[in-house]
C-alpha positions, 0 to 999 in steps of 0.5 A: 421741549422740542418736537423730537423730545415730545415724540420720543418721550411719548413713544418710550413712555407708551412702550414702558407702560405696556411692557412693564405690567404686561411682562410682570403679568406673564412672569407672575402667572407662570411663577404662580403656576409653579408655586401651585402645581410645583412644575412648569412645562418646558415652553412655560419656563422659556416664556417666563425667562423671555418675559423677564428678559423683556422686562429688564430691557424696559428697565435698562433702555425704555425708562432711561430713554423716557427720562432723557426725553423729559430732560433728566439726563444726569442719573448715571455716572460712568459705572452706571452707564457701563452696567446699564449698557451691559444689562441692556445688551445682554438681556436684549440678546437673551430676548433673541436667543430665548425666542429662538429656543422657544421656536426650536422647542416648538418645532421639535414638539410637533415634529413626527416621530420619524423626524431627525428632531425627534430625539430632542423631544426629551433632550431639551427638557432634560438640559433646559436649565443648562441651556438657559444658563449658557445663554445668560453667560454667553450674552453677558460675556460677549456684551462686556466689550461694548459696555467698556466704552460707555461713559456718562459725560464727554470732555468739553461736552464735544461728541467725537466721531464714532460715538452713540449718543443716548443723551443720558450716556455715551458709547464712545469708540476711540477708533473706527476699527473698534466701532466696526468690530464690536458692531459686526460682532454683536450683529453676527452673534444675533444673526445666528439665532435669527437664521435658526429661528427663520429655519425652524419657523419655516419647518413649523409652517410646513408641519402645520400645512401638512396637518391641515391637509390631513385634517381635511381628509381624516376625521379625528376624535374630539380628543385628538382634535382638541390636542391638535388645536392646542399644538397648532395654536401654540405653534402659530403664536411662536411663529408670530413672535418670530416674524415680529422679531425678524421684522424689528431686528431687520429695521434695527440692523438696517439703521445700524448698517447706515450708522456704520457709514457715518462718523456722527449719528443724528439723534433722531436716527439713534432714537428710531433705532432704540425704539425698534430695539425695544419694541419687541418687549411690548409686543411679545407679552401681548402675544403671550397673554392673548394666546397662552391658555395658562396665562389666560386662566390666571387672568380669569381667576383674578377677574373672578376673585375681584367680582366675588369680593363685592358679593362677599362684602354685601353678604356680611353687611346683611 
């Protein structure tokens, strides 16, 4: 293995080791809450779908990239490559749109009653599942075009111009127009959600600042302070997710814009772009685990049960 392959394998292996268990933990925590309490909050439903989308990105890109770096490159046929690319594009897009939906909902939740967004406080929970299904369909249908160009091998093992080399699969566009059209189409679609995220995050920060100023001048009861702190903590967590995604999206798309200027993309450039395209799948669940009270309560319950097991076994022995 050369130096690039070692670095690539290590990087994607670390992402996989963090992403898969962390996102599974978030999904299981919310699913357990639903089974026990028979309901989930709107934000929790969005976070559960977001964790699932991140998990699928890890399965369809981080794990294959790790295997490819280790020398296992022939594990997909043409159909497998198309399905893998379709799922990666769709779930990566869902990761963007669900983060945006979470940001919009949080902005609506903390907005004052006089705000123009106030009417959405009941509308979003009411139509949440329709919105999520729409996002799934939107990203699957709009990802088909790029997936059609995916193949497992190339004629004479020669990489033609306008081809993305994933090592285990190739996305080969036959002409420059298709290469540009598909690329700009994907970026434009995602950019709409990114811009909406930025606007809503700015609105949240303004509301948090105004709330902070009021707290300094007005003494609230302990109950209202507790509720205010919970909303503030949730809002800060959402803004953190948005900032991280905007940074990763920015780096990913700067590299993508560079690839539009060359006919053949170096493997190192492609690896760096893929790394930033999947980095959010590892960072997002860590932010959720460290800031979401429901997930933290589930972790504490698991820890308490593990600590209680030795005590019970020693009691039976006596």
